[in-house]
N, C-alpha and C positions, 0 to 999 in steps of 0.2 A: 504494500500500500504506500509506503514511503517513496518508493521509486516512481510510482505513478504520480504522486503529488509533486515530486521534484520535476518530473518531465513536464507537467502542466505549468509549473512556475517557469521553467526554462523556455517553454513555448511562448508564454505571455511576455517574458522579457525580450525574447528574440523579436516578437511582433512589434513590441514597443520601440525597439532600437532600429527598425528598418528605415525610419524617416518617412516623410510624406511621399505619396505617389505622384509622379509626374503626370499631369492631366493628359498628356499626349502619348503615354506609354501604351504599347500594344498589349493584348491579352497575355501573350507569352512573356513579355517583360514583367508585367504585373504578377503573373504566376511565379516567375523566377524570384521576384523580390519578396512576395508575401506568402507563397504557398509551398515552394519547392523544398524548403528546409524540413518540413514535416511530411509532405506527401511525395517527396522525391523529385529530382530533376526530370526523371523519365516517367513520372506519375506512378512509380512502382510502390510507393508507400515507404513507411519508416515509422516515425512516431505516430503519424496519421495514417488513415487507410490509403490503399492504393487507389488511384483514380483512372487506371488504364481500362482496357477492354473487358477485363474480368471483374471490374468494380460493380458493387451493387447499385451504384449511382447511374450506371448505363441505362437501367430500366426506369429510372425516375425522370419525371418531366423537368425541363429547365427551371421552371418556377420553384421546384423543390430545392435544386442546387443553389439557386439565387438566395433562397431563404436561409439555407445552411450557412452560406458565406456571410450574408448580412447579419444574421442573428446568432450564429454559432450553434453548436450542438455538442452535448457531452463535454469533452475536454477541449474542443476546438473553440477558440475565441471568436467573438463577433467582429466583423470588419465594417459594419455600417458607419462607424465614425472615422474610418480610415480610407475607405474607398467609396467613390460615388456610385450611384445606380448604374451609370454607363460603364464605369470601370469594372464593376462586378459582372455585368453582361459580357464584357470583353473577355474576362477570365473564363466564364462559362463557355463562350464560343471557342476559346482556345482549347479547353478541356475536351469539348465535344469533337473538335477537329482532330485532336490527338487520339481520341477513341475511335475515329473513323465514322462518327455519327453524322 
């Protein structure tokens, strides 16, 4: 349980230390800045779940993925105060493109 708590704290600290997102960043750039450290550069997972073609999110609608990014879920922090709605949509578009959806 302590390891899980520590990993949550480290994730939150890492998210807080990334700095503001450039408004013109692509979905891939935003993913690299805010998501890759937990979900893997290749979407293979790590601290967070994998987001590749075998991810349970493949079957979920985009609106669900947007909600998870914006509001967080479980140990994943919310990014609604970090990323705009448009930036979150670009991240989802990037994830979907990488999944081949």
